[in-house]
C-alpha positions as CSV (number, residue, x, y, z in Angstrom):
1,M,-41.3,-64.9,3.8
2,S,-39.6,-63.6,0.5
3,K,-37.6,-60.4,0.1
4,S,-38.5,-58.1,-2.7
5,K,-35.9,-56.4,-4.3
6,P,-36.2,-52.5,-4.8
7,P,-37.0,-51.2,-8.5
8,K,-33.9,-50.6,-10.4
9,K,-33.2,-46.8,-11.0
10,K,-32.9,-45.2,-14.2
11,V,-30.3,-43.5,-15.4
12,V,-30.3,-40.6,-17.8
13,V,-27.3,-39.4,-19.8
14,T,-27.2,-36.1,-21.4
15,T,-24.7,-34.0,-23.2
16,E,-26.2,-30.6,-22.7
17,K,-24.3,-28.8,-19.8
18,K,-26.7,-27.8,-17.0
19,K,-27.7,-23.9,-16.6
20,V,-27.1,-22.7,-13.3
21,S,-28.3,-19.3,-12.1
22,P,-27.0,-17.6,-8.9
23,T,-29.4,-17.3,-6.2
24,T,-30.9,-13.7,-5.5
25,S,-28.5,-13.3,-2.6
26,R,-25.3,-14.0,-4.5
27,R,-26.4,-11.9,-7.9
28,R,-24.3,-8.7,-7.8
29,T,-25.9,-5.2,-8.9
30,T,-24.1,-3.9,-11.5
31,L,-23.7,-0.1,-12.7
32,P,-23.6,1.3,-16.1
33,E,-20.1,2.5,-17.1
34,S,-21.0,5.6,-17.2
35,S,-22.4,6.0,-13.6
36,R,-19.8,4.4,-12.2
37,K,-16.5,6.0,-10.9
38,E,-13.7,5.5,-9.3
39,E,-12.7,7.2,-6.4
40,L,-9.0,7.2,-5.1
41,E,-8.2,6.8,-1.2
42,F,-6.1,9.9,-1.0
43,G,-6.8,13.4,-2.0
44,R,-4.8,15.8,-4.0
45,Q,-3.7,17.7,-0.3
46,N,-2.6,13.9,0.5
47,Y,-0.5,13.3,-2.6
48,L,1.4,17.0,-1.8
49,L,2.2,16.2,1.7
50,M,3.4,12.9,1.0
51,G,5.6,14.3,-1.5
52,A,6.8,17.2,0.9
53,G,7.7,14.2,3.6
54,A,9.8,12.5,1.0
55,L,11.6,15.5,0.3
56,L,12.5,16.3,4.0
57,I,13.6,13.1,4.6
58,A,15.9,12.8,1.3
59,I,17.1,16.1,2.5
60,G,18.3,14.9,5.9
61,L,19.9,12.6,4.4
62,F,21.5,14.6,2.0
63,L,22.9,16.6,5.5
64,M,23.7,13.6,6.8
65,A,25.9,12.3,4.1
66,G,29.7,12.6,3.5
67,G,32.4,12.7,6.1
68,A,35.5,12.2,4.0
69,M,38.5,13.2,5.8
70,P,40.9,15.5,3.7
71,S,43.8,13.5,4.4
72,P,44.0,9.6,5.2
73,D,46.1,9.9,8.2
74,V,44.2,12.6,9.8
75,W,41.4,11.8,12.1
76,D,39.2,15.1,12.4
77,D,36.5,14.8,15.1
78,S,34.4,17.8,14.0
79,I,34.1,16.7,10.4
80,I,32.2,13.4,11.4
81,Y,30.8,14.5,14.7
82,S,29.2,18.2,13.3
83,T,26.1,19.4,14.6
84,R,24.9,19.1,11.3
85,R,25.2,15.4,10.9
86,T,24.4,14.6,14.6
87,L,21.4,17.0,15.2
88,I,19.9,18.8,12.2
89,A,19.7,15.9,9.7
90,P,17.9,13.4,12.3
91,M,15.5,16.1,13.2
92,V,14.6,16.9,9.3
93,I,14.2,13.2,8.9
94,L,11.8,13.0,11.9
95,A,9.9,15.9,10.4
96,G,9.6,14.1,7.1
97,L,8.2,11.1,8.7
98,V,6.2,13.1,10.8
99,V,4.7,14.6,7.8
100,E,4.2,11.4,6.2
101,I,2.2,9.9,8.7
102,V,-0.1,13.1,8.9
103,A,-0.3,12.9,5.0
104,I,-1.7,9.3,5.2
105,F,-3.8,9.9,8.1
106,K,-5.5,13.2,6.8
107,R,-9.0,12.9,5.4
108,A,-9.6,14.1,1.8
């Protein structure tokens, strides 16, 4: 029994690039420029609330700042541990953070 050899395959070499078109499921529908509208995630009221919250946080930090002693030889507890620095300023900062959270989660 003699074995027969399979026929040789032809090889074709071309210099043109093959154009591949995407399938219909991959095609994106593009809208004309005039009908496309960019929509922001937040509305005007959200940005105003964010600004108000940032302002409250800045005011709270300003209220907490300071504490320089009039003389380096004297330690005055009422300057460092004043009600403004230990109670009012942290409450203003927390109020600012609450306003920021409300501004982020509020629907436009």
